[in-house]
N, CA, C, O and the ligand as a Tripos MOL2 file, in Angstrom:
@<TRIPOS>MOLECULE
protein
  253   251    64     0     0
PROTEIN
NO_CHARGES

@<TRIPOS>ATOM
      1 N           0.7920   -1.2050   -0.0270 N.3       1 MET1
      2 CA         -0.0230   -0.0310    0.1730 C.3       1 MET1
      3 C           0.7820    1.3600   -0.0020 C.2       1 MET1
      4 O           0.2980    2.4060   -0.4350 O.2       1 MET1
      5 N           2.0590    1.1590    0.4100 N.am      2 THR2
      6 CA          2.9150    2.2220    0.5420 C.3       2 THR2
      7 C           3.0450    2.9540   -0.9410 C.2       2 THR2
      8 O           3.0760    4.1820   -1.0250 O.2       2 THR2
      9 N           3.1140    2.1420   -2.0310 N.am      3 PHE3
     10 CA          3.2820    2.6860   -3.3240 C.3       3 PHE3
     11 C           1.8070    3.4710   -3.5580 C.2       3 PHE3
     12 O           1.8810    4.6760   -3.7970 O.2       3 PHE3
     13 N           0.7170    2.9650   -3.5130 N.am      4 VAL4
     14 CA         -0.4570    3.6110   -3.5310 C.3       4 VAL4
     15 C          -0.6330    5.0260   -2.7310 C.2       4 VAL4
     16 O          -1.1750    6.0340   -3.1850 O.2       4 VAL4
     17 N          -0.0710    4.8740   -1.4840 N.am      5 LEU5
     18 CA         -0.0390    6.2530   -0.7970 C.3       5 LEU5
     19 C           0.7400    7.0520   -1.5660 C.2       5 LEU5
     20 O           0.2320    8.0780   -2.0170 O.2       5 LEU5
     21 N           2.1150    6.7330   -1.8600 N.am      6 ARG6
     22 CA          2.9340    7.5200   -2.4800 C.3       6 ARG6
     23 C           2.6330    8.2570   -3.6910 C.2       6 ARG6
     24 O           2.9700    9.4140   -3.9450 O.2       6 ARG6
     25 N           1.8250    7.2990   -4.5560 N.am      7 ALA7
     26 CA          1.2560    7.8760   -5.8030 C.3       7 ALA7
     27 C           0.2020    8.9430   -5.4420 C.2       7 ALA7
     28 O           0.1630    9.9670   -6.1240 O.2       7 ALA7
     29 N          -0.5720    8.7890   -4.5130 N.am      8 ALA8
     30 CA         -1.5180    9.8200   -3.9380 C.3       8 ALA8
     31 C          -0.8890   10.8860   -3.3480 C.2       8 ALA8
     32 O          -1.6160   11.7920   -2.9420 O.2       8 ALA8
     33 N           0.4760   10.9990   -3.1880 N.am      9 GLY9
     34 CA          0.9580   12.3110   -2.5180 C.3       9 GLY9
     35 C           0.8590   12.1480   -1.0500 C.2       9 GLY9
     36 O           1.0990   13.1750   -0.4150 O.2       9 GLY9
     37 N           0.5620   11.1040   -0.3770 N.am     10 ILE10
     38 CA          0.1940   11.0290    0.9850 C.3      10 ILE10
     39 C           1.3840   10.9130    1.8810 C.2      10 ILE10
     40 O           1.4130   11.5530    2.9320 O.2      10 ILE10
     41 N           2.3870   10.1170    1.5190 N.am     11 THR11
     42 CA          3.3010    9.8100    2.2770 C.3      11 THR11
     43 C           4.5040   10.8620    1.9780 C.2      11 THR11
     44 O           4.6510   11.3280    0.8480 O.2      11 THR11
     45 N           5.3120   11.1880    3.0110 N.am     12 LYS12
     46 CA          6.3960   12.0920    2.9970 C.3      12 LYS12
     47 C           7.5090   11.5390    3.7290 C.2      12 LYS12
     48 O           7.4930   11.6450    4.9560 O.2      12 LYS12
     49 N           8.6650   10.8510    3.0420 N.am     13 ASP13
     50 CA          9.7230   10.1380    3.6760 C.3      13 ASP13
     51 C          10.9630   10.7290    3.1340 C.2      13 ASP13
     52 O          10.9910   11.5330    2.2020 O.2      13 ASP13
     53 N          11.9840   10.2780    3.7780 N.am     14 ASP14
     54 CA         13.3900   10.6450    3.2620 C.3      14 ASP14
     55 C          13.6820   10.2670    1.6950 C.2      14 ASP14
     56 O          14.3320   11.0020    0.9520 O.2      14 ASP14
     57 N          13.1910    9.1930    1.3520 N.am     15 ASP15
     58 CA         13.2950    8.7210   -0.0040 C.3      15 ASP15
     59 C          12.8830    9.7160   -0.9350 C.2      15 ASP15
     60 O          13.5410    9.9190   -1.9550 O.2      15 ASP15
     61 N          11.7330   10.4260   -0.6380 N.am     16 GLU16
     62 CA         11.3280   11.4520   -1.6510 C.3      16 GLU16
     63 C          12.2800   12.7350   -1.7170 C.2      16 GLU16
     64 O          12.5440   13.3950   -2.7220 O.2      16 GLU16
     65 N          12.7560   12.9440   -0.3410 N.am     17 ALA17
     66 CA         13.5560   14.0000   -0.2680 C.3      17 ALA17
     67 C          14.8390   13.8200   -1.2340 C.2      17 ALA17
     68 O          15.3390   14.7470   -1.8730 O.2      17 ALA17
     69 N          15.2320   12.6630   -1.2410 N.am     18 LYS18
     70 CA         16.3950   12.3810   -2.0530 C.3      18 LYS18
     71 C          16.0780   12.3000   -3.5190 C.2      18 LYS18
     72 O          16.9960   12.3030   -4.3390 O.2      18 LYS18
     73 N          14.7690   12.2250   -3.9010 N.am     19 ASN19
     74 CA         14.2120   12.0150   -5.2530 C.3      19 ASN19
     75 C          14.8010   10.7510   -5.8570 C.2      19 ASN19
     76 O          15.1900   10.7430   -7.0250 O.2      19 ASN19
     77 N          14.8810    9.5030   -4.9380 N.am     20 VAL20
     78 CA         15.1280    8.3250   -5.5060 C.3      20 VAL20
     79 C          14.1820    7.4200   -4.8660 C.2      20 VAL20
     80 O          13.7040    7.6440   -3.7530 O.2      20 VAL20
     81 N          13.8910    6.3030   -5.6410 N.am     21 VAL21
     82 CA         13.0270    5.3020   -4.9730 C.3      21 VAL21
     83 C          13.7400    3.7310   -5.2920 C.2      21 VAL21
     84 O          14.6440    3.5750   -6.1130 O.2      21 VAL21
     85 N          13.3090    2.9400   -4.7040 N.am     22 ARG22
     86 CA         13.7180    1.5180   -4.8380 C.3      22 ARG22
     87 C          12.8590    0.6390   -5.5530 C.2      22 ARG22
     88 O          11.7480    0.3950   -5.0830 O.2      22 ARG22
     89 N          13.2360    0.1130   -6.6660 N.am     23 CYS23
     90 CA         12.3020   -0.5360   -7.6630 C.3      23 CYS23
     91 C          11.9780   -1.8250   -7.0590 C.2      23 CYS23
     92 O          12.8390   -2.5960   -6.6360 O.2      23 CYS23
     93 N          10.5490   -2.0750   -7.0220 N.am     24 PRO24
     94 CA          9.9120   -3.1430   -6.3130 C.3      24 PRO24
     95 C          10.3470   -4.3950   -7.0590 C.2      24 PRO24
     96 O          10.4340   -5.4190   -6.3800 O.2      24 PRO24
     97 N          10.6380   -4.4680   -8.3770 N.am     25 ARG25
     98 CA         11.1110   -5.6440   -9.0670 C.3      25 ARG25
     99 C          12.6010   -5.9660   -8.7950 C.2      25 ARG25
    100 O          12.9890   -6.9860   -8.2250 O.2      25 ARG25
    101 N          13.4020   -4.9590   -9.2780 N.am     26 CYS26
    102 CA         14.7840   -5.1170   -9.4130 C.3      26 CYS26
    103 C          15.7900   -4.7790   -8.2140 C.2      26 CYS26
    104 O          16.9320   -5.1930   -8.0130 O.2      26 CYS26
    105 N          14.8590   -3.7430   -7.3590 N.am     27 HIS27
    106 CA         15.6740   -3.2370   -6.4010 C.3      27 HIS27
    107 C          16.6550   -2.3620   -6.4900 C.2      27 HIS27
    108 O          17.4340   -2.1100   -5.5710 O.2      27 HIS27
    109 N          16.6710   -1.7890   -7.7440 N.am     28 PHE28
    110 CA         17.6620   -0.7160   -8.0020 C.3      28 PHE28
    111 C          17.3460    0.6570   -7.5950 C.2      28 PHE28
    112 O          16.2660    1.0950   -7.9920 O.2      28 PHE28
    113 N          17.9830    1.3100   -6.9770 N.am     29 LEU29
    114 CA         17.7640    2.7160   -6.7100 C.3      29 LEU29
    115 C          17.7700    3.7000   -8.0020 C.2      29 LEU29
    116 O          18.7660    3.9970   -8.6620 O.2      29 LEU29
    117 N          16.5760    4.0930   -8.1950 N.am     30 THR30
    118 CA         16.3240    4.8120   -9.4570 C.3      30 THR30
    119 C          15.6420    6.1610   -9.2370 C.2      30 THR30
    120 O          14.7540    6.2960   -8.3940 O.2      30 THR30
    121 N          16.0740    7.1520  -10.0090 N.am     31 PRO31
    122 CA         15.5620    8.5380   -9.9210 C.3      31 PRO31
    123 C          13.9110    8.3990   -9.7740 C.2      31 PRO31
    124 O          13.3070    7.5920  -10.4810 O.2      31 PRO31
    125 N          13.2940    9.1510   -8.9090 N.am     32 ASP32
    126 CA         11.7290    9.1660   -8.8490 C.3      32 ASP32
    127 C          11.1620    9.5030   -9.9790 C.2      32 ASP32
    128 O          11.1110   10.6570  -10.4040 O.2      32 ASP32
    129 N          10.6450    8.3880  -10.6000 N.am     33 SER33
    130 CA          9.9730    8.6930  -11.8680 C.3      33 SER33
    131 C           8.7730    7.7610  -11.9240 C.2      33 SER33
    132 O           8.5700    7.1840  -10.8550 O.2      33 SER33
    133 N           7.9120    7.4660  -12.9290 N.am     34 GLU34
    134 CA          6.7670    6.6710  -12.9940 C.3      34 GLU34
    135 C           7.4830    5.1520  -13.3110 C.2      34 GLU34
    136 O           6.9470    4.1620  -12.8140 O.2      34 GLU34
    137 N           8.5370    5.0140  -14.0330 N.am     35 TYR35
    138 CA          9.1720    3.7170  -14.3460 C.3      35 TYR35
    139 C          10.4740    3.7750  -13.9210 C.2      35 TYR35
    140 O          11.1520    4.8020  -13.9260 O.2      35 TYR35
    141 N          10.9060    2.4850  -13.4830 N.am     36 CYS36
    142 CA         12.3710    2.1620  -13.2210 C.3      36 CYS36
    143 C          13.2310    2.3800  -14.4280 C.2      36 CYS36
    144 O          12.9040    1.9850  -15.5480 O.2      36 CYS36
    145 N          14.3160    3.0090  -14.1710 N.am     37 SER37
    146 CA         15.4250    3.2910  -15.3140 C.3      37 SER37
    147 C          16.2280    2.1020  -15.5090 C.2      37 SER37
    148 O          16.9970    1.9810  -16.4630 O.2      37 SER37
    149 N          16.0580    1.2240  -14.6140 N.am     38 ASN38
    150 CA         16.9250   -0.0120  -14.7810 C.3      38 ASN38
    151 C          16.1010   -1.2330  -15.6260 C.2      38 ASN38
    152 O          16.6040   -1.8760  -16.5470 O.2      38 ASN38
    153 N          14.8130   -1.3980  -15.1400 N.am     39 CYS39
    154 CA         14.2240   -2.6630  -15.7200 C.3      39 CYS39
    155 C          12.8090   -2.2120  -16.3260 C.2      39 CYS39
    156 O          12.1500   -3.0440  -16.9500 O.2      39 CYS39
    157 N          12.4000   -1.0810  -16.1730 N.am     40 GLY40
    158 CA         11.3200   -0.4510  -16.6820 C.3      40 GLY40
    159 C          10.1770   -0.6840  -16.1440 C.2      40 GLY40
    160 O           9.1710   -0.3490  -16.7680 O.2      40 GLY40
    161 N          10.0440   -1.3780  -14.7290 N.am     41 ALA41
    162 CA          8.8610   -1.5440  -14.0050 C.3      41 ALA41
    163 C           8.3060   -0.4200  -13.6500 C.2      41 ALA41
    164 O           8.9830    0.5940  -13.4790 O.2      41 ALA41
    165 N           6.9310   -0.4510  -13.4820 N.am     42 LEU42
    166 CA          5.9870    0.6770  -12.8360 C.3      42 LEU42
    167 C           6.6620    0.7510  -11.4800 C.2      42 LEU42
    168 O           7.0120   -0.2830  -10.9110 O.2      42 LEU42
    169 N           6.8680    2.0490  -10.9050 N.am     43 LEU43
    170 CA          7.4320    2.3210   -9.5230 C.3      43 LEU43
    171 C           6.3380    2.5320   -8.6970 C.2      43 LEU43
    172 O           6.3030    2.0020   -7.5870 O.2      43 LEU43
    173 N           5.2920    3.3590   -9.1680 N.am     44 LYS44
    174 CA          4.2290    3.6530   -8.3840 C.3      44 LYS44
    175 C           3.3590    2.8220   -7.9260 C.2      44 LYS44
    176 O           3.0100    2.9760   -6.7560 O.2      44 LYS44
    177 N           2.8240    1.8160   -8.6520 N.am     45 VAL45
    178 CA          2.0310    0.9080   -8.3040 C.3      45 VAL45
    179 C           2.3030   -0.4260   -8.8180 C.2      45 VAL45
    180 O           2.2490   -0.4800  -10.0460 O.2      45 VAL45
    181 N           2.5990   -1.5940   -8.1870 N.am     46 THR46
    182 CA          3.1220   -2.8090   -8.6610 C.3      46 THR46
    183 C           1.9800   -3.4030   -9.4250 C.2      46 THR46
    184 O           0.8790   -2.8550   -9.3780 O.2      46 THR46
    185 N           2.1800   -4.5140  -10.1420 N.am     47 GLU47
    186 CA          1.1350   -5.1440  -10.8030 C.3      47 GLU47
    187 C           0.3480   -6.1140   -9.6880 C.2      47 GLU47
    188 O          -0.8220   -6.4620   -9.8480 O.2      47 GLU47
    189 N           1.0960   -6.4660   -8.6280 N.am     48 ASP48
    190 CA          0.5340   -7.1530   -7.5650 C.3      48 ASP48
    191 C          -0.6430   -6.3140   -6.6640 C.2      48 ASP48
    192 O          -1.7020   -6.7550   -6.2170 O.2      48 ASP48
    193 N          -0.1510   -5.1390   -6.5760 N.am     49 ASP49
    194 CA         -1.0210   -4.0000   -5.8320 C.3      49 ASP49
    195 C          -2.2240   -3.8930   -6.6380 C.2      49 ASP49
    196 O          -3.3010   -4.0770   -6.0710 O.2      49 ASP49
    197 N          -2.1940   -3.5620   -8.1500 N.am     50 LEU50
    198 CA         -3.4460   -3.4580   -8.9420 C.3      50 LEU50
    199 C          -4.0660   -4.6840   -8.9080 C.2      50 LEU50
    200 O          -5.2850   -4.5820   -9.0450 O.2      50 LEU50
    201 N          -3.6260   -5.8990   -8.7640 N.am     51 THR51
    202 CA         -4.5230   -7.0530   -8.7540 C.3      51 THR51
    203 C          -5.1540   -7.2050   -7.5800 C.2      51 THR51
    204 O          -6.3000   -7.6550   -7.5890 O.2      51 THR51
    205 N          -4.5110   -6.8540   -6.3440 N.am     52 ARG52
    206 CA         -5.2000   -6.7870   -5.0200 C.3      52 ARG52
    207 C          -6.2240   -5.8190   -4.9670 C.2      52 ARG52
    208 O          -7.3310   -6.0490   -4.4790 O.2      52 ARG52
    209 N          -5.8460   -4.6270   -5.5100 N.am     53 LEU53
    210 CA         -7.0700   -3.4720   -5.4130 C.3      53 LEU53
    211 C          -8.3330   -4.0570   -6.1620 C.2      53 LEU53
    212 O          -9.4530   -4.0960   -5.6530 O.2      53 LEU53
    213 N          -8.0520   -4.4690   -7.3190 N.am     54 GLU54
    214 CA         -9.0970   -4.8790   -8.2400 C.3      54 GLU54
    215 C          -9.8020   -6.0220   -7.4670 C.2      54 GLU54
    216 O         -11.0310   -6.0340   -7.3930 O.2      54 GLU54
    217 N          -9.2610   -6.7060   -7.0570 N.am     55 ALA55
    218 CA         -9.8680   -8.0750   -6.3130 C.3      55 ALA55
    219 C         -10.8270   -7.4060   -5.0690 C.2      55 ALA55
    220 O         -11.9600   -7.8310   -4.8470 O.2      55 ALA55
    221 N         -10.2760   -6.4240   -4.3820 N.am     56 ASN56
    222 CA        -10.9410   -5.9450   -3.3860 C.3      56 ASN56
    223 C         -12.1030   -5.0850   -3.7740 C.2      56 ASN56
    224 O         -13.0890   -5.0230   -3.0390 O.2      56 ASN56
    225 N         -12.0270   -4.4030   -4.9220 N.am     57 ARG57
    226 CA        -13.1080   -3.8530   -5.5910 C.3      57 ARG57
    227 C         -14.2090   -4.6190   -5.8170 C.2      57 ARG57
    228 O         -15.3430   -4.3600   -5.4140 O.2      57 ARG57
    229 N         -13.8490   -5.6410   -6.5150 N.am     58 LEU58
    230 CA        -14.8450   -6.5620   -7.0650 C.3      58 LEU58
    231 C         -15.4420   -7.2610   -5.7170 C.2      58 LEU58
    232 O         -16.6350   -7.5640   -5.7290 O.2      58 LEU58
    233 N         -14.7710   -7.4900   -4.7210 N.am     59 MET59
    234 CA        -15.3920   -8.1850   -3.5200 C.3      59 MET59
    235 C         -16.4280   -7.2480   -2.8990 C.2      59 MET59
    236 O         -17.5770   -7.5940   -2.6250 O.2      59 MET59
    237 N         -15.8780   -5.9410   -2.6870 N.am     60 TYR60
    238 CA        -17.0000   -4.9520   -2.1680 C.3      60 TYR60
    239 C         -18.2210   -4.9220   -2.9570 C.2      60 TYR60
    240 O         -19.3340   -4.8520   -2.4350 O.2      60 TYR60
    241 N         -17.9990   -4.9810   -4.3470 N.am     61 ARG61
    242 CA        -19.2200   -4.7730   -5.0820 C.3      61 ARG61
    243 C         -20.1000   -5.8910   -5.0050 C.2      61 ARG61
    244 O         -21.3130   -5.6910   -5.0550 O.2      61 ARG61
    245 N         -19.5400   -7.2880   -4.8650 N.am     62 VAL62
    246 CA        -20.3530   -8.4680   -4.7220 C.3      62 VAL62
    247 C         -21.2360   -8.2380   -3.2040 C.2      62 VAL62
    248 O         -22.4310   -8.4810   -3.0380 O.2      62 VAL62
    249 N         -20.4410   -7.7990   -2.3610 N.am     63 LEU63
    250 CA        -21.2470   -7.6960   -0.9970 C.3      63 LEU63
    251 C         -21.8420   -6.4720   -1.0810 C.2      63 LEU63
    252 O         -22.5590   -6.0700   -0.1640 O.2      63 LEU63
    253 ZN         13.7580   -2.1070  -11.8180 Zn       64 ZN64
@<TRIPOS>BOND
     1     1     2 1
     2     2     3 1
     3     3     4 2
     4     3     5 am
     5     5     6 1
     6     6     7 1
     7     7     8 2
     8     7     9 am
     9     9    10 1
    10    10    11 1
    11    11    12 2
    12    11    13 am
    13    13    14 1
    14    14    15 1
    15    15    16 2
    16    15    17 am
    17    17    18 1
    18    18    19 1
    19    19    20 2
    20    19    21 am
    21    21    22 1
    22    22    23 1
    23    23    24 2
    24    23    25 am
    25    25    26 1
    26    26    27 1
    27    27    28 2
    28    27    29 am
    29    29    30 1
    30    30    31 1
    31    31    32 2
    32    31    33 am
    33    33    34 1
    34    34    35 1
    35    35    36 2
    36    35    37 am
    37    37    38 1
    38    38    39 1
    39    39    40 2
    40    39    41 am
    41    41    42 1
    42    42    43 1
    43    43    44 2
    44    43    45 am
    45    45    46 1
    46    46    47 1
    47    47    48 2
    48    47    49 am
    49    49    50 1
    50    50    51 1
    51    51    52 2
    52    51    53 am
    53    53    54 1
    54    54    55 1
    55    55    56 2
    56    55    57 am
    57    57    58 1
    58    58    59 1
    59    59    60 2
    60    59    61 am
    61    61    62 1
    62    62    63 1
    63    63    64 2
    64    63    65 am
    65    65    66 1
    66    66    67 1
    67    67    68 2
    68    67    69 am
    69    69    70 1
    70    70    71 1
    71    71    72 2
    72    71    73 am
    73    73    74 1
    74    74    75 1
    75    75    76 2
    76    75    77 am
    77    77    78 1
    78    78    79 1
    79    79    80 2
    80    79    81 am
    81    81    82 1
    82    82    83 1
    83    83    84 2
    84    83    85 am
    85    85    86 1
    86    86    87 1
    87    87    88 2
    88    87    89 am
    89    89    90 1
    90    90    91 1
    91    91    92 2
    92    91    93 am
    93    93    94 1
    94    94    95 1
    95    95    96 2
    96    95    97 am
    97    97    98 1
    98    98    99 1
    99    99   100 2
   100    99   101 am
   101   101   102 1
   102   102   103 1
   103   103   104 2
   104   103   105 am
   105   105   106 1
   106   106   107 1
   107   107   108 2
   108   107   109 am
   109   109   110 1
   110   110   111 1
   111   111   112 2
   112   111   113 am
   113   113   114 1
   114   114   115 1
   115   115   116 2
   116   115   117 am
   117   117   118 1
   118   118   119 1
   119   119   120 2
   120   119   121 am
   121   121   122 1
   122   122   123 1
   123   123   124 2
   124   123   125 am
   125   125   126 1
   126   126   127 1
   127   127   128 2
   128   127   129 am
   129   129   130 1
   130   130   131 1
   131   131   132 2
   132   131   133 am
   133   133   134 1
   134   134   135 1
   135   135   136 2
   136   135   137 am
   137   137   138 1
   138   138   139 1
   139   139   140 2
   140   139   141 am
   141   141   142 1
   142   142   143 1
   143   143   144 2
   144   143   145 am
   145   145   146 1
   146   146   147 1
   147   147   148 2
   148   147   149 am
   149   149   150 1
   150   150   151 1
   151   151   152 2
   152   151   153 am
   153   153   154 1
   154   154   155 1
   155   155   156 2
   156   155   157 am
   157   157   158 1
   158   158   159 1
   159   159   160 2
   160   159   161 am
   161   161   162 1
   162   162   163 1
   163   163   164 2
   164   163   165 am
   165   165   166 1
   166   166   167 1
   167   167   168 2
   168   167   169 am
   169   169   170 1
   170   170   171 1
   171   171   172 2
   172   171   173 am
   173   173   174 1
   174   174   175 1
   175   175   176 2
   176   175   177 am
   177   177   178 1
   178   178   179 1
   179   179   180 2
   180   179   181 am
   181   181   182 1
   182   182   183 1
   183   183   184 2
   184   183   185 am
   185   185   186 1
   186   186   187 1
   187   187   188 2
   188   187   189 am
   189   189   190 1
   190   190   191 1
   191   191   192 2
   192   191   193 am
   193   193   194 1
   194   194   195 1
   195   195   196 2
   196   195   197 am
   197   197   198 1
   198   198   199 1
   199   199   200 2
   200   199   201 am
   201   201   202 1
   202   202   203 1
   203   203   204 2
   204   203   205 am
   205   205   206 1
   206   206   207 1
   207   207   208 2
   208   207   209 am
   209   209   210 1
   210   210   211 1
   211   211   212 2
   212   211   213 am
   213   213   214 1
   214   214   215 1
   215   215   216 2
   216   215   217 am
   217   217   218 1
   218   218   219 1
   219   219   220 2
   220   219   221 am
   221   221   222 1
   222   222   223 1
   223   223   224 2
   224   223   225 am
   225   225   226 1
   226   226   227 1
   227   227   228 2
   228   227   229 am
   229   229   230 1
   230   230   231 1
   231   231   232 2
   232   231   233 am
   233   233   234 1
   234   234   235 1
   235   235   236 2
   236   235   237 am
   237   237   238 1
   238   238   239 1
   239   239   240 2
   240   239   241 am
   241   241   242 1
   242   242   243 1
   243   243   244 2
   244   243   245 am
   245   245   246 1
   246   246   247 1
   247   247   248 2
   248   247   249 am
   249   249   250 1
   250   250   251 1
   251   251   252 2
@<TRIPOS>SUBSTRUCTURE
     1 MET1         2 RESIDUE 1 A MET
     2 THR2         6 RESIDUE 1 A THR
     3 PHE3        10 RESIDUE 1 A PHE
     4 VAL4        14 RESIDUE 1 A VAL
     5 LEU5        18 RESIDUE 1 A LEU
     6 ARG6        22 RESIDUE 1 A ARG
     7 ALA7        26 RESIDUE 1 A ALA
     8 ALA8        30 RESIDUE 1 A ALA
     9 GLY9        34 RESIDUE 1 A GLY
    10 ILE10       38 RESIDUE 1 A ILE
    11 THR11       42 RESIDUE 1 A THR
    12 LYS12       46 RESIDUE 1 A LYS
    13 ASP13       50 RESIDUE 1 A ASP
    14 ASP14       54 RESIDUE 1 A ASP
    15 ASP15       58 RESIDUE 1 A ASP
    16 GLU16       62 RESIDUE 1 A GLU
    17 ALA17       66 RESIDUE 1 A ALA
    18 LYS18       70 RESIDUE 1 A LYS
    19 ASN19       74 RESIDUE 1 A ASN
    20 VAL20       78 RESIDUE 1 A VAL
    21 VAL21       82 RESIDUE 1 A VAL
    22 ARG22       86 RESIDUE 1 A ARG
    23 CYS23       90 RESIDUE 1 A CYS
    24 PRO24       94 RESIDUE 1 A PRO
    25 ARG25       98 RESIDUE 1 A ARG
    26 CYS26      102 RESIDUE 1 A CYS
    27 HIS27      106 RESIDUE 1 A HIS
    28 PHE28      110 RESIDUE 1 A PHE
    29 LEU29      114 RESIDUE 1 A LEU
    30 THR30      118 RESIDUE 1 A THR
    31 PRO31      122 RESIDUE 1 A PRO
    32 ASP32      126 RESIDUE 1 A ASP
    33 SER33      130 RESIDUE 1 A SER
    34 GLU34      134 RESIDUE 1 A GLU
    35 TYR35      138 RESIDUE 1 A TYR
    36 CYS36      142 RESIDUE 1 A CYS
    37 SER37      146 RESIDUE 1 A SER
    38 ASN38      150 RESIDUE 1 A ASN
    39 CYS39      154 RESIDUE 1 A CYS
    40 GLY40      158 RESIDUE 1 A GLY
    41 ALA41      162 RESIDUE 1 A ALA
    42 LEU42      166 RESIDUE 1 A LEU
    43 LEU43      170 RESIDUE 1 A LEU
    44 LYS44      174 RESIDUE 1 A LYS
    45 VAL45      178 RESIDUE 1 A VAL
    46 THR46      182 RESIDUE 1 A THR
    47 GLU47      186 RESIDUE 1 A GLU
    48 ASP48      190 RESIDUE 1 A ASP
    49 ASP49      194 RESIDUE 1 A ASP
    50 LEU50      198 RESIDUE 1 A LEU
    51 THR51      202 RESIDUE 1 A THR
    52 ARG52      206 RESIDUE 1 A ARG
    53 LEU53      210 RESIDUE 1 A LEU
    54 GLU54      214 RESIDUE 1 A GLU
    55 ALA55      218 RESIDUE 1 A ALA
    56 ASN56      222 RESIDUE 1 A ASN
    57 ARG57      226 RESIDUE 1 A ARG
    58 LEU58      230 RESIDUE 1 A LEU
    59 MET59      234 RESIDUE 1 A MET
    60 TYR60      238 RESIDUE 1 A TYR
    61 ARG61      242 RESIDUE 1 A ARG
    62 VAL62      246 RESIDUE 1 A VAL
    63 LEU63      250 RESIDUE 1 A LEU
    64 ZN64       253 GROUP 0 **** ****
């Protein structure tokens, strides 16, 4: 959820002050941007996060 909060601009931590983020896929420290400069992975929201969020959304819709 940290990535979602960060994408929404909610979190404020030291990493943002340094303008670098650690890639969730390759753990490369990359300049803060939408994609990892090393492997091209989405940095703000991982595919796992998207899948989980979608699953939660569907579950709430059913309930
Ligand atoms: Zn990467």
